[in-house]
MDTraj code that builds the backbone (N, CA, C; nanometers):
import mdtraj as md
import numpy as np

residues = "MET LYS ILE LYS ASN LEU ILE VAL SER SER LEU VAL ILE MET THR GLY TRP LEU LEU LEU THR TRP THR PHE GLU LEU TYR SER LEU LEU ILE GLY ALA GLY LEU SER ILE LEU LEU ALA PHE LEU PHE CYS GLY LYS CYS ASP LEU PHE SER GLU MET LYS LEU THR PRO LYS ALA ILE ILE TYR THR VAL LEU TYR LEU ILE ILE PHE LEU VAL GLU LEU ILE LYS ALA ASN ILE ASP VAL THR ARG ARG VAL LEU SER PRO SER MET PRO ILE ASN PRO GLY ILE VAL LYS VAL GLU THR HIS LEU LYS SER LYS MET ALA ARG LEU ILE LEU ALA ASN SER ILE THR LEU THR PRO GLY THR PHE THR ILE GLU ILE ASN GLU GLU THR LEU TYR VAL HIS TRP ILE ASP VAL LYS HIS ALA GLU GLU ALA LYS ALA THR GLU ASP LEU VAL ARG LYS PHE GLU LYS ILE LEU GLU VAL ILE TYR GLU".split()
xyz = np.array([
    [-2.3036, -0.1471, -1.5322],
    [-2.2577, -0.2757, -1.4152],
    [-2.0852, -0.3367, -1.4390],
    [-2.0207, -0.3434, -1.3708],
    [-1.9257, -0.3741, -1.4021],
    [-1.8942, -0.5439, -1.3887],
    [-1.8992, -0.6612, -1.4400],
    [-1.9214, -0.7382, -1.4183],
    [-1.7707, -0.8277, -1.3537],
    [-1.6763, -0.7676, -1.3605],
    [-1.5451, -0.7679, -1.2845],
    [-1.5797, -0.7570, -1.1721],
    [-1.6033, -0.6163, -1.1169],
    [-1.6290, -0.5972, -0.9966],
    [-1.7420, -0.6853, -0.9301],
    [-1.8848, -0.7265, -0.9855],
    [-1.9140, -0.8171, -0.9304],
    [-1.8544, -0.9423, -0.8712],
    [-1.7696, -1.0095, -0.9896],
    [-1.7113, -1.1297, -0.9288],
    [-1.6041, -1.1018, -0.8486],
    [-1.5474, -1.0288, -0.8497],
    [-1.4458, -1.0092, -0.7088],
    [-1.5156, -0.9731, -0.6229],
    [-1.5998, -0.8558, -0.6401],
    [-1.6365, -0.8732, -0.4546],
    [-1.7404, -0.9726, -0.4451],
    [-1.8059, -1.0495, -0.4723],
    [-1.8577, -1.1794, -0.4499],
    [-1.7670, -1.2413, -0.4136],
    [-1.6446, -1.2795, -0.4907],
    [-1.5313, -1.3849, -0.4025],
    [-1.4528, -1.3304, -0.2671],
    [-1.4573, -1.2028, -0.2552],
    [-1.4249, -1.1131, -0.1207],
    [-1.4879, -1.1783, -0.0297],
    [-1.6228, -1.1624, -0.0454],
    [-1.7345, -1.1120, 0.0675],
    [-1.7352, -1.3160, 0.0436],
    [-1.7441, -1.3459, 0.0026],
    [-1.7615, -1.5394, 0.0158],
    [-1.6543, -1.5555, 0.0845],
    [-1.5060, -1.5389, 0.0840],
    [-1.3646, -1.4930, 0.1547],
    [-1.4133, -1.4959, 0.2832],
    [-1.5052, -1.4014, 0.3047],
    [-1.5172, -1.3146, 0.4528],
    [-1.6252, -1.4139, 0.4912],
    [-1.7301, -1.4623, 0.4396],
    [-1.8242, -1.5515, 0.5083],
    [-1.7822, -1.7056, 0.5341],
    [-1.6420, -1.7524, 0.4683],
    [-1.6202, -1.8815, 0.4918],
    [-1.5236, -1.8992, 0.6487],
    [-1.4652, -1.7280, 0.6299],
    [-1.3982, -1.7220, 0.7453],
    [-1.4549, -1.7206, 0.9173],
    [-1.5363, -1.6227, 0.9000],
    [-1.6514, -1.6619, 0.9757],
    [-1.7260, -1.7908, 0.9944],
    [-1.7497, -1.8515, 0.9700],
    [-1.8412, -1.9843, 0.8798],
    [-1.8009, -2.0551, 1.0187],
    [-1.6356, -2.1188, 0.9264],
    [-1.5458, -2.2090, 0.9105],
    [-1.6097, -2.3063, 0.8904],
    [-1.6963, -2.3206, 0.7556],
    [-1.8142, -2.4654, 0.7710],
    [-1.7992, -2.4743, 0.6119],
    [-1.7935, -2.5872, 0.5653],
    [-1.8207, -2.6350, 0.4414],
    [-1.9336, -2.7036, 0.3438],
    [-2.0329, -2.6702, 0.4749],
    [-2.1275, -2.7430, 0.4526],
    [-2.2202, -2.7015, 0.3858],
    [-2.2613, -2.8009, 0.2727],
    [-2.3791, -2.7709, 0.1363],
    [-2.4649, -2.6192, 0.1796],
    [-2.5478, -2.6408, 0.3088],
    [-2.6060, -2.5608, 0.3230],
    [-2.5079, -2.4263, 0.3384],
    [-2.4424, -2.3867, 0.4288],
    [-2.3664, -2.2841, 0.4618],
    [-2.3267, -2.2439, 0.3408],
    [-2.2699, -2.2783, 0.2583],
    [-2.2280, -2.2654, 0.1261],
    [-2.3088, -2.1736, 0.0247],
    [-2.4131, -2.2515, 0.0490],
    [-2.4943, -2.2135, -0.0459],
    [-2.5951, -2.1073, -0.0160],
    [-2.5985, -2.0503, 0.1264],
    [-2.6318, -1.9365, 0.2110],
    [-2.5188, -1.8386, 0.1979],
    [-2.4067, -1.8668, 0.2245],
    [-2.2702, -1.7374, 0.1938],
    [-2.2840, -1.6749, 0.0229],
    [-2.3207, -1.8165, -0.0951],
    [-2.2933, -1.7583, -0.1997],
    [-2.4119, -1.6710, -0.1979],
    [-2.4944, -1.7012, -0.1946],
    [-2.6140, -1.6266, -0.2480],
    [-2.6105, -1.4815, -0.2089],
    [-2.5959, -1.5228, -0.0137],
    [-2.5689, -1.3434, 0.0134],
    [-2.4463, -1.2505, -0.0456],
    [-2.3461, -1.3432, -0.0652],
    [-2.2351, -1.2526, -0.1650],
    [-2.2726, -1.2180, -0.3018],
    [-2.3672, -1.2979, -0.3674],
    [-2.3896, -1.2279, -0.4938],
    [-2.5244, -1.1229, -0.4849],
    [-2.5707, -1.1162, -0.3351],
    [-2.6912, -1.0611, -0.3420],
    [-2.5980, -0.8739, -0.2731],
    [-2.5004, -0.9005, -0.2011],
    [-2.4275, -0.7985, -0.1364],
    [-2.3397, -0.7139, -0.2428],
    [-2.2798, -0.8082, -0.2879],
    [-2.2231, -0.7570, -0.4195],
    [-2.2834, -0.6620, -0.5215],
    [-2.4073, -0.7055, -0.5665],
    [-2.4880, -0.6532, -0.6814],
    [-2.4794, -0.5069, -0.5942],
    [-2.5494, -0.5564, -0.4441],
    [-2.6325, -0.4211, -0.3998],
    [-2.5125, -0.2592, -0.4123],
    [-2.4093, -0.3389, -0.3285],
    [-2.3227, -0.2276, -0.2907],
    [-2.2152, -0.1939, -0.3900],
    [-2.1684, -0.3088, -0.4787],
    [-2.0714, -0.2923, -0.5765],
    [-2.0882, -0.2902, -0.7123],
    [-2.2550, -0.2657, -0.7095],
    [-2.3191, -0.2955, -0.9215],
    [-2.2431, -0.1888, -0.9520],
    [-2.1639, 0.0052, -0.8790],
    [-2.1818, 0.0967, -0.9692],
    [-1.9969, 0.1436, -0.9314],
    [-1.9666, 0.0518, -0.8496],
    [-1.8628, 0.1257, -0.7594],
    [-1.7249, 0.0374, -0.9467],
    [-1.6069, 0.0889, -0.8948],
    [-1.5208, 0.0265, -0.9820],
    [-1.3964, 0.0013, -0.8702],
    [-1.4168, -0.0175, -0.7645],
    [-1.3419, -0.0679, -0.7174],
    [-1.2621, -0.1724, -0.7329],
    [-1.2411, -0.2776, -0.7900],
    [-1.1544, -0.4149, -0.8272],
    [-1.1641, -0.3723, -0.9968],
    [-1.1610, -0.2675, -1.0807],
    [-1.1469, -0.2932, -1.1759],
    [-0.9912, -0.2632, -1.2580],
    [-0.9339, -0.2131, -1.1482],
    [-0.7991, -0.1774, -1.2571],
    [-0.7109, -0.3470, -1.1820],
    [-0.7878, -0.4322, -1.1086],
    [-0.7006, -0.5725, -1.0425],
    [-0.7392, -0.6816, -1.1960],
    [-0.5880, -0.7262, -1.2053],
    [-0.6060, -0.8190, -1.2726],
    [-0.6513, -0.9635, -1.2552],
    [-0.7399, -1.0267, -1.3377],
    [-0.7656, -1.1985, -1.3223],
    [-0.6681, -1.2837, -1.4314],
    [-0.5897, -1.2519, -1.4159],
    [-0.5008, -1.3635, -1.4365],
    [-0.4333, -1.4398, -1.3409],
    [-0.3959, -1.5877, -1.3955],
    [-0.3576, -1.6741, -1.2975],
    [-0.2522, -1.6137, -1.2554],
    [-0.1493, -1.5542, -1.3245],
    [-0.0113, -1.4875, -1.2451],
    [-0.0534, -1.3868, -1.2051],
    [-0.1795, -1.2868, -1.1589],
    [-0.1914, -1.2397, -1.0966],
    [-0.2802, -1.2848, -0.9264],
    [-0.3093, -1.3871, -0.9676],
    [-0.3725, -1.4477, -0.8258],
    [-0.2262, -1.5453, -0.7947],
    [-0.1559, -1.5787, -0.8196],
    [-0.0411, -1.6488, -0.7868],
    [0.0067, -1.5444, -0.6841],
    [0.0059, -1.4353, -0.7303],
    [0.1485, -1.3001, -0.7046],
    [0.0078, -1.2739, -0.5883],
    [-0.1243, -1.2596, -0.5989],
    [-0.1774, -1.2086, -0.4536],
    [-0.1623, -1.3254, -0.3261],
    [-0.1674, -1.4266, -0.3407],
    [-0.1262, -1.5149, -0.2861],
    [0.0311, -1.4840, -0.1938],
    [0.1118, -1.4951, -0.3034],
    [0.2456, -1.4523, -0.2806],
    [0.2311, -1.2984, -0.1824],
    [0.1713, -1.2028, -0.1900],
    [0.1470, -1.0569, -0.1853],
    [0.1285, -1.0561, -0.0146],
    [-0.0037, -1.1868, -0.0127],
    [-0.0025, -1.2390, 0.1643],
    [0.1047, -1.2413, 0.2181],
    [0.1706, -1.3547, 0.1698],
    [0.2418, -1.4583, 0.2392],
    [0.3712, -1.3233, 0.3023],
    [0.4177, -1.2378, 0.1681],
    [0.5610, -1.1642, 0.1911],
    [0.4704, -1.0274, 0.3101],
    [0.3472, -1.0157, 0.2922],
    [0.2918, -0.9166, 0.4000],
    [0.2536, -0.9477, 0.5445],
    [0.2220, -1.0483, 0.5616],
    [0.2780, -1.1812, 0.7092],
    [0.3967, -1.1650, 0.7717],
    [0.4848, -1.2205, 0.6579],
    [0.6318, -1.2379, 0.7585],
    [0.6702, -1.0924, 0.7689],
    [0.6303, -1.0398, 0.6763],
    [0.6932, -0.8403, 0.7482],
    [0.5772, -0.8084, 0.8810],
    [0.4886, -0.8447, 0.8405],
    [0.3899, -0.8012, 0.9774],
    [0.4711, -0.8495, 1.1341],
    [0.4773, -1.0179, 1.1045],
    [0.5750, -1.0916, 1.2318],
    [0.6853, -1.0357, 1.2925],
    [0.7895, -0.9934, 1.1399],
    [0.9336, -0.8940, 1.1849],
    [0.8637, -0.7905, 1.2414],
    [0.7637, -0.7330, 1.2029],
    [0.7984, -0.5499, 1.2786],
    [0.6967, -0.5985, 1.3923],
    [0.6541, -0.7106, 1.4346],
    [0.5997, -0.6688, 1.5821],
    [0.7128, -0.7231, 1.6601],
    [0.8062, -0.8493, 1.6238],
    [0.9370, -0.9118, 1.7074],
    [0.9987, -0.7330, 1.7185],
    [1.0133, -0.6644, 1.5880],
    [1.0583, -0.5799, 1.6699],
    [1.0231, -0.4602, 1.7362],
    [0.8575, -0.4301, 1.7220],
    [0.8578, -0.3282, 1.7990],
    [0.8502, -0.4078, 1.9313],
    [0.7664, -0.5173, 1.9578],
    [0.7974, -0.6148, 2.1416],
    [0.9125, -0.5507, 2.1772],
    [1.0499, -0.6123, 2.0917],
    [1.1332, -0.6000, 2.1630],
    [1.2093, -0.4684, 2.2283],
    [1.1659, -0.3641, 2.1448],
    [1.1401, -0.1933, 2.1588],
    [1.0772, -0.1759, 2.3228],
    [0.9456, -0.2223, 2.3068],
    [0.8905, -0.2093, 2.4329],
    [0.9196, -0.2917, 2.5306],
    [0.9796, -0.4391, 2.5405],
    [1.0854, -0.4564, 2.6903],
    [1.1755, -0.4604, 2.7073],
    [1.2672, -0.3588, 2.6002],
    [1.3468, -0.3427, 2.5912],
    [1.4058, -0.1808, 2.5975],
    [1.3357, -0.0986, 2.6933],
    [1.3573, 0.0531, 2.6780],
    [1.4803, 0.1338, 2.6481],
    [1.5783, 0.0642, 2.6898],
    [1.6668, 0.1071, 2.6624],
    [1.7226, 0.0337, 2.5331],
    [1.6562, 0.0136, 2.4458],
    [1.7033, 0.0016, 2.2839],
    [1.6476, 0.1219, 2.2373],
    [1.7751, 0.1971, 2.1359],
    [1.7650, 0.2786, 2.0447],
    [1.6506, 0.3126, 1.9811],
    [1.5671, 0.4112, 1.9774],
    [1.4876, 0.4800, 1.8673],
    [1.4883, 0.5671, 1.8037],
    [1.4692, 0.5799, 1.7067],
    [1.5143, 0.7022, 1.6037],
    [1.3157, 0.7430, 1.5186],
    [1.2622, 0.7912, 1.6172],
    [1.1094, 0.8354, 1.5168],
    [1.1552, 0.9386, 1.4095],
    [1.0497, 0.9162, 1.3110],
    [1.0835, 1.0689, 1.2138],
    [1.0003, 1.0438, 1.1394],
    [0.9835, 1.1112, 0.9914],
    [0.8861, 1.1052, 0.9012],
    [0.9393, 1.1168, 0.7978],
    [0.9194, 1.0114, 0.7126],
    [1.0397, 0.9695, 0.6169],
    [0.9354, 1.0290, 0.4442],
    [0.9621, 1.0679, 0.3223],
    [0.9066, 1.0535, 0.2190],
    [0.9531, 0.9182, 0.1325],
    [0.8405, 0.9214, 0.1043],
    [0.8962, 0.7544, -0.0358],
    [0.8176, 0.7564, -0.1602],
    [0.8748, 0.7239, -0.2336],
    [0.8506, 0.7587, -0.3592],
    [0.7431, 0.5724, -0.4087],
    [0.6571, 0.5878, -0.4932],
    [0.6126, 0.4916, -0.5312],
    [0.5987, 0.4684, -0.7095],
    [0.5983, 0.3751, -0.7749],
    [0.6266, 0.3908, -0.9333],
    [0.4698, 0.3687, -0.9662],
    [0.3343, 0.3206, -0.8355],
    [0.2642, 0.2574, -0.8697],
    [0.1742, 0.3643, -0.9267],
    [0.0869, 0.3222, -1.0248],
    [-0.0084, 0.4361, -1.1049],
    [-0.1531, 0.4302, -1.0539],
    [-0.2086, 0.2361, -1.0142],
    [-0.2952, 0.2189, -1.0029],
    [-0.3395, 0.2775, -0.8382],
    [-0.4808, 0.3152, -0.8649],
    [-0.5271, 0.4144, -0.7183],
    [-0.5086, 0.2750, -0.5997],
    [-0.5749, 0.1802, -0.6629],
    [-0.6083, 0.0880, -0.5297],
    [-0.4560, -0.0230, -0.4657],
    [-0.3829, 0.0052, -0.5941],
    [-0.2593, -0.0521, -0.5489],
    [-0.1746, 0.0558, -0.4777],
    [-0.1950, 0.1677, -0.4667],
    [-0.1411, 0.2875, -0.4102],
    [-0.1962, 0.2407, -0.2468],
    [-0.3166, 0.1958, -0.2552],
    [-0.4325, 0.2259, -0.1124],
    [-0.3596, 0.1114, -0.0174],
    [-0.3738, -0.0086, -0.0910],
    [-0.2754, -0.1232, -0.0459],
    [-0.1843, -0.1327, 0.0093],
    [-0.0601, -0.0507, -0.0808],
    [0.0765, -0.0164, -0.0502],
    [0.0688, 0.0505, 0.1059],
    [-0.0502, 0.1493, 0.0918],
    [-0.0126, 0.2565, 0.1773],
    [-0.0706, 0.1448, 0.3440],
    [-0.1412, 0.0795, 0.3246],
    [-0.2510, 0.0374, 0.4217],
    [-0.1459, -0.1394, 0.4794],
    [-0.0539, -0.1263, 0.4018],
    [0.0438, -0.2455, 0.3981],
    [0.1079, -0.2005, 0.4952],
    [0.1751, -0.0635, 0.5002],
    [0.2623, -0.0024, 0.5330],
    [0.2115, 0.0293, 0.7020],
    [0.1029, 0.1022, 0.7064],
    [0.0520, 0.1632, 0.8202],
    [0.0083, 0.0200, 0.9408],
    [-0.0392, -0.1164, 0.8226],
    [-0.0405, -0.2598, 0.9457],
    [0.0424, -0.2891, 1.0069],
    [0.1865, -0.2748, 0.9643],
    [0.3040, -0.2803, 1.0094],
    [0.3725, -0.2097, 1.0990],
    [0.4008, -0.2830, 1.2265],
    [0.4184, -0.1985, 1.3702],
    [0.4924, -0.1448, 1.3113],
    [0.5187, -0.0248, 1.4056],
    [0.6445, 0.0467, 1.3793],
    [0.6637, 0.1869, 1.2814],
    [0.5281, 0.1502, 1.1830],
    [0.5418, 0.2382, 1.0884],
    [0.3974, 0.3213, 1.0376],
    [0.3558, 0.3578, 0.9721],
    [0.2363, 0.4539, 0.9646],
    [0.2256, 0.5540, 0.8500],
    [0.1225, 0.5394, 0.7723],
    [0.1325, 0.6395, 0.6182],
    [0.0420, 0.7788, 0.6594],
    [0.1057, 0.8502, 0.6832],
    [0.0272, 0.9644, 0.7102],
    [-0.0230, 1.0206, 0.5457],
    [0.0155, 1.0095, 0.4945],
    [-0.0446, 1.1161, 0.3551],
    [0.0126, 1.0362, 0.2673],
    [-0.0541, 1.0240, 0.1595],
    [-0.0442, 1.0102, -0.0056],
    [-0.1102, 1.0918, -0.0962],
    [0.0223, 1.1344, -0.1587],
    [0.0018, 1.2425, -0.2904],
    [0.0744, 1.2354, -0.4206],
    [-0.0359, 1.1174, -0.4724],
    [-0.0128, 1.0543, -0.6024],
    [0.1129, 0.9939, -0.5921],
    [0.2361, 1.0285, -0.6253],
    [0.3165, 0.8915, -0.6179],
    [0.4150, 0.9137, -0.4945],
    [0.3884, 0.9771, -0.4451],
    [0.4500, 1.0050, -0.2629],
    [0.4032, 0.9744, -0.1864],
    [0.4636, 0.9275, -0.0857],
    [0.3925, 0.8858, 0.0620],
    [0.4661, 0.9468, 0.1810],
    [0.4156, 0.9698, 0.2623],
    [0.4982, 1.0360, 0.3688],
    [0.4301, 0.8774, 0.5327],
    [0.5324, 0.8289, 0.5477],
    [0.5664, 0.7378, 0.6426],
    [0.5921, 0.8282, 0.7835],
    [0.5416, 0.7887, 0.8834],
    [0.5918, 0.8290, 1.0110],
    [0.7081, 0.6908, 1.0577],
    [0.8032, 0.6410, 1.0696],
    [0.8639, 0.5111, 1.0791],
    [0.9444, 0.5238, 1.2240],
    [0.9051, 0.4219, 1.3172],
    [0.9542, 0.4239, 1.4542],
    [1.1069, 0.4463, 1.5137],
    [1.1962, 0.3842, 1.3714],
    [1.3113, 0.3959, 1.3567],
    [1.3594, 0.4131, 1.2424],
    [1.4155, 0.5502, 1.2176],
    [1.4199, 0.6033, 1.0814],
    [1.5594, 0.5126, 1.0673],
    [1.6292, 0.4372, 0.9326],
    [1.7361, 0.3887, 0.9242],
    [1.8175, 0.4850, 0.8515],
    [1.7328, 0.5144, 0.7162],
    [1.7805, 0.6171, 0.6174],
    [1.7073, 0.7446, 0.5866],
    [1.7486, 0.8472, 0.6033],
    [1.6931, 0.9717, 0.6001],
    [1.6713, 0.9955, 0.4487],
    [1.7394, 0.9596, 0.3174],
    [1.7511, 0.9710, 0.2077],
    [1.5971, 0.8407, 0.1878],
    [1.5598, 0.9436, 0.0423],
    [1.4427, 0.9267, 0.0242],
    [1.4707, 0.7920, -0.0518],
    [1.5658, 0.7655, -0.1460],
    [1.5761, 0.6516, -0.2232],
    [1.6429, 0.5538, -0.1068],
    [1.6589, 0.4849, -0.0294],
    [1.6333, 0.4251, 0.0981],
    [1.5732, 0.4071, 0.1801],
    [1.5165, 0.4595, 0.1979],
    [1.3490, 0.4784, 0.2800],
    [1.2750, 0.4119, 0.1662],
    [1.2776, 0.4069, 0.0444],
    [1.1816, 0.3613, -0.0565],
    [1.2102, 0.2373, -0.0597],
    [1.3170, 0.1978, -0.0938],
    [1.4107, 0.0956, -0.0737],
    [1.3164, -0.0070, 0.0271],
    [1.3689, 0.0372, 0.1949],
    [1.3284, -0.0805, 0.3021],
    [1.1979, -0.0578, 0.3213],
    [1.1024, 0.0544, 0.2817],
    [0.9363, 0.0257, 0.2953],
    [0.8369, 0.0154, 0.2392],
    [0.8887, 0.0351, 0.0868],
    [0.7891, 0.0534, -0.0059],
    [0.8089, -0.0956, -0.1284],
    [0.9847, -0.1216, -0.1782],
    [0.9455, -0.1854, -0.2503],
    [0.9341, -0.3543, -0.2836],
    [0.9305, -0.4060, -0.1456],
    [0.8770, -0.5565, -0.1441],
    [0.7598, -0.5171, -0.1544],
    [0.6830, -0.4487, -0.1364],
    [0.4918, -0.4280, -0.1817],
    [0.4818, -0.4156, -0.3190],
    [0.5762, -0.2998, -0.3786],
    [0.5441, -0.2551, -0.4722],
    [0.5718, -0.3793, -0.5827],
    [0.6802, -0.4410, -0.5939],
    [0.7212, -0.4995, -0.6671],
    [0.5986, -0.5903, -0.7335],
    [0.5856, -0.6790, -0.5889],
    [0.4476, -0.8090, -0.6439],
    [0.3192, -0.6998, -0.6994],
    [0.2733, -0.6058, -0.6264],
    [0.1387, -0.4801, -0.6166],
    [0.1431, -0.4936, -0.7826],
    [0.2732, -0.4316, -0.8741],
    [0.2804, -0.4209, -0.9726],
    [0.2354, -0.5398, -1.0623],
    [0.2690, -0.6389, -1.0557],
    [0.1914, -0.7170, -1.0959],
    [0.0674, -0.7472, -1.0923],
    [-0.0151, -0.7312, -1.0228],
    [-0.1456, -0.8010, -0.9694],
    [-0.2267, -0.6989, -1.0448],
    [-0.1626, -0.5135, -1.0358],
    [-0.2677, -0.4311, -1.0931],
    [-0.2329, -0.3091, -1.2232],
    [-0.1011, -0.3831, -1.1937],
    [-0.0571, -0.2414, -1.3798],
    [-0.0219, -0.3100, -1.4782],
])
top = md.Topology()
chain = top.add_chain()
for i, resn in enumerate(residues, 1):
    res = top.add_residue(resn, chain, resSeq=i)
    for name in ("N", "CA", "C"):
        top.add_atom(name, md.element.get_by_symbol(name[0]), res)
traj = md.Trajectory(xyz[None], top)
């Protein structure tokens, strides 16, 4: 049993509890903490989901930074896709691009792929070790290096600090 996985899993579950209940009453916090620990023990006792994650102050700060950058990119992509929907005359150039990542951690690559997919206008089709294939609503660069710079690097730099 990996203590690190239990701690991180408990914190993730407790965060979910706080977001769902939206209260800081002692009784609610105790129930949430108890359930978080129990669920983490039952379901994450043998998993290694968070084993690659660093639990340093720098990694925690970069996790918050990652969430902020992801939210900014999410808003920008939503505005772009909304403009394309409301203005059908706007040109689109859909296609599949191949991008490379330097991330070695499976969890970091998974988060990267999901971040790309959750951003409107892009969809990660396949992950093959260091290569991701992404459907892009408006391919700006067919060259792998430039597409990688546009889609991957902004997320990858921060994920390297958290997971590598």
